[in-house]
C-alpha beads as a LAMMPS data file, in Angstrom:
LAMMPS data file: protein, C-alpha beads

340 atoms
339 bonds

1 atom types
1 bond types

-500.0 500.0 xlo xhi
-500.0 500.0 ylo yhi
-500.0 500.0 zlo zhi

Masses

1 110.0

Atoms # bond

1 1 1 -320.853 -151.730 -445.385
2 1 1 -318.449 -150.088 -442.981
3 1 1 -319.570 -146.592 -443.975
4 1 1 -323.215 -147.524 -443.335
5 1 1 -322.336 -148.792 -439.857
6 1 1 -320.344 -145.635 -439.144
7 1 1 -323.248 -143.513 -440.362
8 1 1 -325.657 -145.426 -438.154
9 1 1 -323.440 -144.981 -435.118
10 1 1 -323.054 -141.271 -435.856
11 1 1 -326.827 -140.868 -436.145
12 1 1 -327.273 -142.769 -432.890
13 1 1 -324.782 -140.471 -431.138
14 1 1 -326.005 -137.174 -432.606
15 1 1 -329.758 -137.793 -432.739
16 1 1 -331.098 -140.827 -430.883
17 1 1 -329.005 -140.562 -427.704
18 1 1 -329.569 -136.800 -427.152
19 1 1 -333.307 -137.286 -427.702
20 1 1 -333.452 -140.209 -425.278
21 1 1 -331.277 -138.321 -422.796
22 1 1 -333.521 -135.257 -422.724
23 1 1 -336.682 -137.364 -422.367
24 1 1 -335.027 -139.138 -419.421
25 1 1 -334.099 -135.759 -417.883
26 1 1 -337.664 -134.453 -418.098
27 1 1 -339.077 -137.728 -416.749
28 1 1 -336.565 -137.605 -413.879
29 1 1 -337.545 -134.018 -413.014
30 1 1 -341.263 -134.732 -412.951
31 1 1 -340.661 -138.068 -411.208
32 1 1 -338.810 -136.232 -408.444
33 1 1 -341.633 -133.717 -408.056
34 1 1 -344.233 -136.488 -407.929
35 1 1 -342.211 -138.481 -405.407
36 1 1 -341.712 -135.383 -403.251
37 1 1 -345.429 -134.567 -403.321
38 1 1 -346.227 -138.141 -402.335
39 1 1 -343.655 -138.051 -399.493
40 1 1 -344.831 -134.643 -398.227
41 1 1 -347.527 -136.316 -396.130
42 1 1 -344.659 -137.433 -393.850
43 1 1 -344.029 -133.793 -392.875
44 1 1 -340.809 -133.220 -394.789
45 1 1 -338.803 -130.259 -393.507
46 1 1 -337.909 -128.287 -396.641
47 1 1 -334.663 -126.861 -395.191
48 1 1 -333.236 -130.212 -394.106
49 1 1 -334.503 -131.907 -397.271
50 1 1 -332.795 -129.332 -399.505
51 1 1 -329.489 -129.753 -397.650
52 1 1 -329.524 -133.532 -398.073
53 1 1 -330.363 -133.201 -401.780
54 1 1 -327.366 -130.877 -402.260
55 1 1 -325.176 -133.303 -400.285
56 1 1 -326.149 -136.364 -402.338
57 1 1 -325.656 -134.449 -405.586
58 1 1 -322.193 -133.333 -404.461
59 1 1 -321.198 -136.902 -403.525
60 1 1 -322.117 -138.143 -407.005
61 1 1 -320.452 -135.186 -408.734
62 1 1 -317.100 -135.357 -406.896
63 1 1 -315.675 -138.525 -408.540
64 1 1 -316.908 -137.312 -411.927
65 1 1 -314.718 -134.219 -411.586
66 1 1 -311.569 -136.232 -410.911
67 1 1 -312.271 -138.727 -413.710
68 1 1 -312.801 -136.061 -416.405
69 1 1 -310.011 -133.712 -415.310
70 1 1 -307.350 -136.109 -414.048
71 1 1 -305.146 -135.536 -417.122
72 1 1 -306.006 -131.946 -417.929
73 1 1 -304.887 -128.763 -416.254
74 1 1 -307.521 -126.653 -414.503
75 1 1 -307.323 -122.861 -414.932
76 1 1 -306.707 -120.944 -411.674
77 1 1 -309.818 -119.961 -409.753
78 1 1 -310.028 -116.337 -408.603
79 1 1 -311.670 -115.146 -405.402
80 1 1 -314.011 -112.895 -407.401
81 1 1 -315.190 -115.943 -409.354
82 1 1 -315.927 -117.860 -406.138
83 1 1 -317.817 -114.850 -404.740
84 1 1 -320.021 -114.668 -407.829
85 1 1 -320.712 -118.399 -407.693
86 1 1 -321.599 -118.080 -404.005
87 1 1 -324.223 -115.407 -404.767
88 1 1 -325.497 -117.575 -407.612
89 1 1 -325.749 -120.527 -405.221
90 1 1 -327.762 -118.444 -402.762
91 1 1 -330.238 -117.493 -405.483
92 1 1 -330.484 -121.082 -406.721
93 1 1 -330.972 -122.316 -403.158
94 1 1 -333.875 -119.918 -402.630
95 1 1 -335.289 -121.012 -405.971
96 1 1 -335.165 -124.662 -404.955
97 1 1 -336.648 -123.920 -401.541
98 1 1 -339.528 -122.014 -403.153
99 1 1 -340.048 -125.020 -405.420
100 1 1 -340.278 -127.550 -402.605
101 1 1 -342.644 -125.417 -400.527
102 1 1 -344.672 -124.613 -403.648
103 1 1 -345.044 -128.329 -404.377
104 1 1 -346.535 -128.865 -400.921
105 1 1 -349.237 -126.308 -401.693
106 1 1 -349.623 -127.038 -405.401
107 1 1 -348.878 -130.094 -407.523
108 1 1 -346.256 -131.508 -409.929
109 1 1 -348.511 -130.482 -412.830
110 1 1 -348.603 -126.870 -411.634
111 1 1 -344.805 -126.935 -411.177
112 1 1 -344.319 -128.229 -414.734
113 1 1 -346.626 -125.532 -416.093
114 1 1 -344.730 -122.797 -414.244
115 1 1 -341.347 -124.126 -415.402
116 1 1 -342.213 -122.940 -418.913
117 1 1 -342.105 -119.352 -417.645
118 1 1 -338.289 -119.518 -417.509
119 1 1 -337.609 -118.249 -421.076
120 1 1 -340.026 -115.338 -420.602
121 1 1 -338.499 -114.373 -417.248
122 1 1 -334.990 -114.706 -418.669
123 1 1 -335.868 -112.454 -421.605
124 1 1 -337.354 -109.766 -419.327
125 1 1 -334.380 -109.828 -416.937
126 1 1 -331.847 -109.789 -419.762
127 1 1 -333.633 -106.781 -421.251
128 1 1 -333.713 -104.939 -417.906
129 1 1 -330.003 -105.654 -417.363
130 1 1 -329.256 -104.507 -420.932
131 1 1 -328.024 -107.926 -422.007
132 1 1 -330.847 -108.209 -424.539
133 1 1 -331.705 -105.661 -427.222
134 1 1 -335.306 -105.177 -428.337
135 1 1 -336.274 -103.720 -431.704
136 1 1 -340.017 -103.267 -431.874
137 1 1 -340.047 -103.483 -435.684
138 1 1 -338.111 -106.760 -435.664
139 1 1 -340.254 -109.898 -436.028
140 1 1 -337.939 -111.783 -433.630
141 1 1 -338.362 -109.163 -430.900
142 1 1 -342.116 -109.122 -431.508
143 1 1 -342.194 -112.923 -431.130
144 1 1 -340.317 -112.741 -427.816
145 1 1 -342.517 -109.931 -426.444
146 1 1 -345.776 -111.643 -427.450
147 1 1 -344.469 -114.975 -426.163
148 1 1 -343.566 -113.388 -422.826
149 1 1 -347.006 -111.812 -422.425
150 1 1 -348.724 -115.086 -423.342
151 1 1 -346.574 -117.000 -420.835
152 1 1 -347.501 -114.617 -418.022
153 1 1 -351.194 -114.740 -419.010
154 1 1 -351.106 -118.552 -419.026
155 1 1 -349.487 -118.598 -415.570
156 1 1 -352.220 -116.331 -414.193
157 1 1 -354.950 -118.544 -415.654
158 1 1 -353.347 -121.770 -414.345
159 1 1 -352.987 -120.241 -410.866
160 1 1 -356.275 -118.386 -410.421
161 1 1 -358.691 -120.451 -412.521
162 1 1 -359.430 -124.149 -411.984
163 1 1 -362.461 -124.713 -414.158
164 1 1 -365.609 -126.786 -413.973
165 1 1 -363.845 -129.913 -412.721
166 1 1 -363.759 -128.348 -409.245
167 1 1 -367.543 -127.978 -409.280
168 1 1 -366.923 -124.533 -407.790
169 1 1 -366.205 -121.036 -409.015
170 1 1 -363.425 -120.539 -406.443
171 1 1 -359.862 -121.758 -406.241
172 1 1 -358.313 -123.051 -403.025
173 1 1 -355.897 -120.678 -401.308
174 1 1 -353.265 -123.429 -401.131
175 1 1 -353.297 -123.732 -404.933
176 1 1 -352.852 -119.962 -405.348
177 1 1 -349.993 -119.856 -402.825
178 1 1 -348.358 -122.818 -404.566
179 1 1 -348.700 -121.113 -407.950
180 1 1 -347.028 -117.912 -406.766
181 1 1 -344.227 -119.820 -405.003
182 1 1 -343.544 -121.948 -408.078
183 1 1 -343.585 -118.858 -410.296
184 1 1 -341.138 -117.279 -407.838
185 1 1 -338.948 -120.370 -408.113
186 1 1 -338.570 -119.987 -411.874
187 1 1 -338.146 -116.223 -411.666
188 1 1 -335.170 -116.706 -409.326
189 1 1 -333.892 -119.494 -411.550
190 1 1 -334.065 -117.223 -414.593
191 1 1 -332.184 -114.507 -412.700
192 1 1 -329.508 -117.070 -411.842
193 1 1 -329.234 -118.182 -415.479
194 1 1 -328.724 -114.594 -416.656
195 1 1 -325.996 -114.114 -414.046
196 1 1 -324.452 -117.447 -414.943
197 1 1 -324.139 -116.428 -418.606
198 1 1 -321.700 -113.713 -417.521
199 1 1 -319.817 -116.112 -415.225
200 1 1 -319.250 -118.580 -418.075
201 1 1 -317.625 -115.832 -420.125
202 1 1 -315.124 -115.330 -417.300
203 1 1 -314.561 -119.046 -416.611
204 1 1 -315.605 -121.466 -419.356
205 1 1 -314.786 -124.879 -417.823
206 1 1 -318.311 -126.217 -417.347
207 1 1 -317.711 -128.940 -414.802
208 1 1 -315.566 -126.714 -412.581
209 1 1 -318.372 -124.136 -412.520
210 1 1 -320.847 -126.855 -411.532
211 1 1 -318.415 -128.189 -408.909
212 1 1 -317.840 -124.792 -407.265
213 1 1 -321.561 -124.133 -407.474
214 1 1 -322.266 -127.454 -405.732
215 1 1 -319.864 -126.692 -402.878
216 1 1 -321.319 -123.205 -402.434
217 1 1 -324.880 -124.521 -402.606
218 1 1 -324.094 -127.195 -400.034
219 1 1 -322.628 -124.577 -397.694
220 1 1 -325.617 -122.230 -398.094
221 1 1 -328.122 -125.057 -397.627
222 1 1 -326.250 -126.327 -394.548
223 1 1 -326.071 -122.943 -392.834
224 1 1 -329.730 -122.180 -393.577
225 1 1 -330.858 -125.574 -392.271
226 1 1 -328.786 -125.240 -389.073
227 1 1 -330.272 -121.806 -388.392
228 1 1 -333.880 -122.739 -389.179
229 1 1 -333.969 -126.275 -387.741
230 1 1 -332.599 -126.783 -384.216
231 1 1 -334.384 -130.066 -383.458
232 1 1 -331.910 -132.920 -384.052
233 1 1 -334.768 -135.398 -384.524
234 1 1 -335.703 -133.658 -387.768
235 1 1 -332.210 -134.339 -389.149
236 1 1 -332.389 -138.095 -388.569
237 1 1 -333.050 -140.176 -391.667
238 1 1 -335.009 -143.409 -391.630
239 1 1 -335.509 -146.120 -394.210
240 1 1 -338.703 -144.633 -395.562
241 1 1 -340.098 -142.780 -398.569
242 1 1 -338.476 -139.501 -397.458
243 1 1 -334.962 -140.995 -397.573
244 1 1 -335.747 -142.611 -400.928
245 1 1 -336.907 -139.229 -402.257
246 1 1 -333.727 -137.525 -401.017
247 1 1 -331.520 -140.165 -402.658
248 1 1 -333.484 -140.033 -405.918
249 1 1 -333.547 -136.239 -406.189
250 1 1 -329.926 -135.880 -405.092
251 1 1 -328.862 -138.206 -407.894
252 1 1 -331.243 -136.913 -410.569
253 1 1 -331.340 -133.151 -409.922
254 1 1 -327.870 -132.801 -408.434
255 1 1 -325.947 -135.047 -410.838
256 1 1 -327.627 -136.944 -413.678
257 1 1 -329.702 -134.092 -415.110
258 1 1 -326.784 -131.633 -414.948
259 1 1 -324.340 -133.991 -416.695
260 1 1 -326.802 -134.995 -419.440
261 1 1 -327.874 -131.392 -420.096
262 1 1 -324.248 -130.233 -420.377
263 1 1 -323.526 -132.988 -422.907
264 1 1 -326.663 -132.340 -424.995
265 1 1 -326.098 -128.574 -424.751
266 1 1 -322.629 -128.864 -426.277
267 1 1 -323.771 -131.379 -428.901
268 1 1 -327.106 -129.902 -430.039
269 1 1 -327.273 -126.358 -428.621
270 1 1 -329.545 -124.569 -426.115
271 1 1 -332.632 -124.424 -428.344
272 1 1 -332.730 -128.220 -428.615
273 1 1 -332.540 -128.533 -424.820
274 1 1 -335.268 -125.941 -424.311
275 1 1 -337.673 -127.597 -426.749
276 1 1 -338.214 -130.520 -424.366
277 1 1 -339.418 -128.413 -421.442
278 1 1 -343.175 -128.438 -422.338
279 1 1 -342.968 -132.248 -422.326
280 1 1 -342.916 -132.045 -418.517
281 1 1 -346.559 -130.903 -418.495
282 1 1 -347.733 -134.097 -420.219
283 1 1 -345.525 -136.303 -418.034
284 1 1 -346.701 -134.516 -414.877
285 1 1 -350.378 -134.915 -415.788
286 1 1 -349.954 -138.657 -416.436
287 1 1 -347.925 -139.244 -413.244
288 1 1 -350.258 -137.056 -411.185
289 1 1 -353.356 -138.957 -412.272
290 1 1 -351.818 -142.445 -412.009
291 1 1 -349.734 -142.014 -408.822
292 1 1 -351.240 -139.142 -406.824
293 1 1 -354.838 -139.487 -407.970
294 1 1 -354.968 -135.842 -409.087
295 1 1 -357.805 -134.435 -411.185
296 1 1 -357.139 -132.560 -414.409
297 1 1 -358.810 -129.164 -414.439
298 1 1 -359.701 -126.951 -417.372
299 1 1 -357.636 -124.076 -415.950
300 1 1 -354.468 -126.195 -415.933
301 1 1 -355.035 -127.313 -419.531
302 1 1 -355.856 -123.797 -420.757
303 1 1 -353.075 -122.078 -418.804
304 1 1 -350.524 -124.735 -419.723
305 1 1 -351.430 -124.501 -423.420
306 1 1 -351.099 -120.708 -423.452
307 1 1 -347.763 -120.831 -421.592
308 1 1 -346.481 -123.458 -424.053
309 1 1 -347.397 -121.243 -427.022
310 1 1 -345.663 -118.323 -425.344
311 1 1 -342.688 -120.537 -424.504
312 1 1 -342.163 -121.534 -428.126
313 1 1 -342.641 -117.908 -429.216
314 1 1 -339.787 -116.730 -427.000
315 1 1 -337.556 -119.696 -427.894
316 1 1 -338.257 -119.294 -431.615
317 1 1 -337.498 -115.569 -431.542
318 1 1 -334.250 -116.166 -429.655
319 1 1 -333.252 -119.016 -431.974
320 1 1 -333.762 -116.841 -435.057
321 1 1 -331.637 -114.058 -433.561
322 1 1 -328.847 -116.511 -432.694
323 1 1 -329.058 -117.958 -436.200
324 1 1 -328.629 -114.502 -437.698
325 1 1 -325.764 -113.647 -435.344
326 1 1 -324.098 -117.026 -435.847
327 1 1 -323.513 -117.603 -432.121
328 1 1 -325.339 -118.494 -428.949
329 1 1 -324.991 -118.136 -425.203
330 1 1 -325.541 -121.492 -423.523
331 1 1 -327.072 -121.512 -420.053
332 1 1 -325.571 -124.345 -418.050
333 1 1 -327.287 -124.776 -414.716
334 1 1 -330.845 -125.791 -415.378
335 1 1 -333.620 -126.052 -412.689
336 1 1 -332.592 -128.249 -409.867
337 1 1 -336.176 -129.341 -409.330
338 1 1 -337.434 -130.482 -407.416
339 1 1 -337.482 -128.854 -409.604
340 1 1 -334.698 -126.697 -411.728

Bonds

1 1 1 2
2 1 2 3
3 1 3 4
4 1 4 5
5 1 5 6
6 1 6 7
7 1 7 8
8 1 8 9
9 1 9 10
10 1 10 11
11 1 11 12
12 1 12 13
13 1 13 14
14 1 14 15
15 1 15 16
16 1 16 17
17 1 17 18
18 1 18 19
19 1 19 20
20 1 20 21
21 1 21 22
22 1 22 23
23 1 23 24
24 1 24 25
25 1 25 26
26 1 26 27
27 1 27 28
28 1 28 29
29 1 29 30
30 1 30 31
31 1 31 32
32 1 32 33
33 1 33 34
34 1 34 35
35 1 35 36
36 1 36 37
37 1 37 38
38 1 38 39
39 1 39 40
40 1 40 41
41 1 41 42
42 1 42 43
43 1 43 44
44 1 44 45
45 1 45 46
46 1 46 47
47 1 47 48
48 1 48 49
49 1 49 50
50 1 50 51
51 1 51 52
52 1 52 53
53 1 53 54
54 1 54 55
55 1 55 56
56 1 56 57
57 1 57 58
58 1 58 59
59 1 59 60
60 1 60 61
61 1 61 62
62 1 62 63
63 1 63 64
64 1 64 65
65 1 65 66
66 1 66 67
67 1 67 68
68 1 68 69
69 1 69 70
70 1 70 71
71 1 71 72
72 1 72 73
73 1 73 74
74 1 74 75
75 1 75 76
76 1 76 77
77 1 77 78
78 1 78 79
79 1 79 80
80 1 80 81
81 1 81 82
82 1 82 83
83 1 83 84
84 1 84 85
85 1 85 86
86 1 86 87
87 1 87 88
88 1 88 89
89 1 89 90
90 1 90 91
91 1 91 92
92 1 92 93
93 1 93 94
94 1 94 95
95 1 95 96
96 1 96 97
97 1 97 98
98 1 98 99
99 1 99 100
100 1 100 101
101 1 101 102
102 1 102 103
103 1 103 104
104 1 104 105
105 1 105 106
106 1 106 107
107 1 107 108
108 1 108 109
109 1 109 110
110 1 110 111
111 1 111 112
112 1 112 113
113 1 113 114
114 1 114 115
115 1 115 116
116 1 116 117
117 1 117 118
118 1 118 119
119 1 119 120
120 1 120 121
121 1 121 122
122 1 122 123
123 1 123 124
124 1 124 125
125 1 125 126
126 1 126 127
127 1 127 128
128 1 128 129
129 1 129 130
130 1 130 131
131 1 131 132
132 1 132 133
133 1 133 134
134 1 134 135
135 1 135 136
136 1 136 137
137 1 137 138
138 1 138 139
139 1 139 140
140 1 140 141
141 1 141 142
142 1 142 143
143 1 143 144
144 1 144 145
145 1 145 146
146 1 146 147
147 1 147 148
148 1 148 149
149 1 149 150
150 1 150 151
151 1 151 152
152 1 152 153
153 1 153 154
154 1 154 155
155 1 155 156
156 1 156 157
157 1 157 158
158 1 158 159
159 1 159 160
160 1 160 161
161 1 161 162
162 1 162 163
163 1 163 164
164 1 164 165
165 1 165 166
166 1 166 167
167 1 167 168
168 1 168 169
169 1 169 170
170 1 170 171
171 1 171 172
172 1 172 173
173 1 173 174
174 1 174 175
175 1 175 176
176 1 176 177
177 1 177 178
178 1 178 179
179 1 179 180
180 1 180 181
181 1 181 182
182 1 182 183
183 1 183 184
184 1 184 185
185 1 185 186
186 1 186 187
187 1 187 188
188 1 188 189
189 1 189 190
190 1 190 191
191 1 191 192
192 1 192 193
193 1 193 194
194 1 194 195
195 1 195 196
196 1 196 197
197 1 197 198
198 1 198 199
199 1 199 200
200 1 200 201
201 1 201 202
202 1 202 203
203 1 203 204
204 1 204 205
205 1 205 206
206 1 206 207
207 1 207 208
208 1 208 209
209 1 209 210
210 1 210 211
211 1 211 212
212 1 212 213
213 1 213 214
214 1 214 215
215 1 215 216
216 1 216 217
217 1 217 218
218 1 218 219
219 1 219 220
220 1 220 221
221 1 221 222
222 1 222 223
223 1 223 224
224 1 224 225
225 1 225 226
226 1 226 227
227 1 227 228
228 1 228 229
229 1 229 230
230 1 230 231
231 1 231 232
232 1 232 233
233 1 233 234
234 1 234 235
235 1 235 236
236 1 236 237
237 1 237 238
238 1 238 239
239 1 239 240
240 1 240 241
241 1 241 242
242 1 242 243
243 1 243 244
244 1 244 245
245 1 245 246
246 1 246 247
247 1 247 248
248 1 248 249
249 1 249 250
250 1 250 251
251 1 251 252
252 1 252 253
253 1 253 254
254 1 254 255
255 1 255 256
256 1 256 257
257 1 257 258
258 1 258 259
259 1 259 260
260 1 260 261
261 1 261 262
262 1 262 263
263 1 263 264
264 1 264 265
265 1 265 266
266 1 266 267
267 1 267 268
268 1 268 269
269 1 269 270
270 1 270 271
271 1 271 272
272 1 272 273
273 1 273 274
274 1 274 275
275 1 275 276
276 1 276 277
277 1 277 278
278 1 278 279
279 1 279 280
280 1 280 281
281 1 281 282
282 1 282 283
283 1 283 284
284 1 284 285
285 1 285 286
286 1 286 287
287 1 287 288
288 1 288 289
289 1 289 290
290 1 290 291
291 1 291 292
292 1 292 293
293 1 293 294
294 1 294 295
295 1 295 296
296 1 296 297
297 1 297 298
298 1 298 299
299 1 299 300
300 1 300 301
301 1 301 302
302 1 302 303
303 1 303 304
304 1 304 305
305 1 305 306
306 1 306 307
307 1 307 308
308 1 308 309
309 1 309 310
310 1 310 311
311 1 311 312
312 1 312 313
313 1 313 314
314 1 314 315
315 1 315 316
316 1 316 317
317 1 317 318
318 1 318 319
319 1 319 320
320 1 320 321
321 1 321 322
322 1 322 323
323 1 323 324
324 1 324 325
325 1 325 326
326 1 326 327
327 1 327 328
328 1 328 329
329 1 329 330
330 1 330 331
331 1 331 332
332 1 332 333
333 1 333 334
334 1 334 335
335 1 335 336
336 1 336 337
337 1 337 338
338 1 338 339
339 1 339 340
């Protein structure tokens, strides 16, 4: 009897909780995007908004650091490590800014579609930086190359082609601008993840990396906002949907999603975490139709489907290589969407 209960608890911890956690993460990401899009009619300033999101995330993360490391020693932090994290924070800040501005022009559905470009971008950048080896005769390399090409093709279709639902053969310029900005967001994010893989080799304490990253990101966001926004009225928060969006996204993107992804990453591995990403497309479509009153266009369905196939091709090829090598490199800082 006792062994059955222990087995049930172990299954709950290793299977049910990680699954539920990742579904909650993806719902939180899309929920934040949908809320931001809904609040954008109130003329949100992207620079000030991004700073407040970083600030709220840092406030939630700070006590977590002291609770988890109050009885353990923290390895010394070198200046070179801080400098690398600062550059990483700058890239991630630009990525998040691109995401917010892209959402104003596009939609949460388009953002979710573009988020599936991350594995393809990461593969290309890792190859260019000689962190990834490609053997054209290897079926795993072929899967990653084909998956990358399919992902890019799907992104082009989702951005430039709307389909018959528009009752027009043209696509609005706002949608195209949003598509390119959101693609840029995930390109910068992928670049940051490749750089972060090297940083984690140098300093492997996850939460300390996130903490230093949060401080650096807060500093970068604050300086950028002070330079770009001089009107003090823009900085004032009111009890409205904008403040609610800031609080929600600061908690979800800046704290909850990071903590849950770290836990699931260590428990189940990076492939398991990545497999949930296409779920955001379905969630975004449902939320967009029910909350924002969006229409679903053929181009979004077709482009999203092609990107998803390409996504799984890249992930599958990488998973097979890691299985053969018996090790994996675990990216830590996922998209802070908006965003991430």
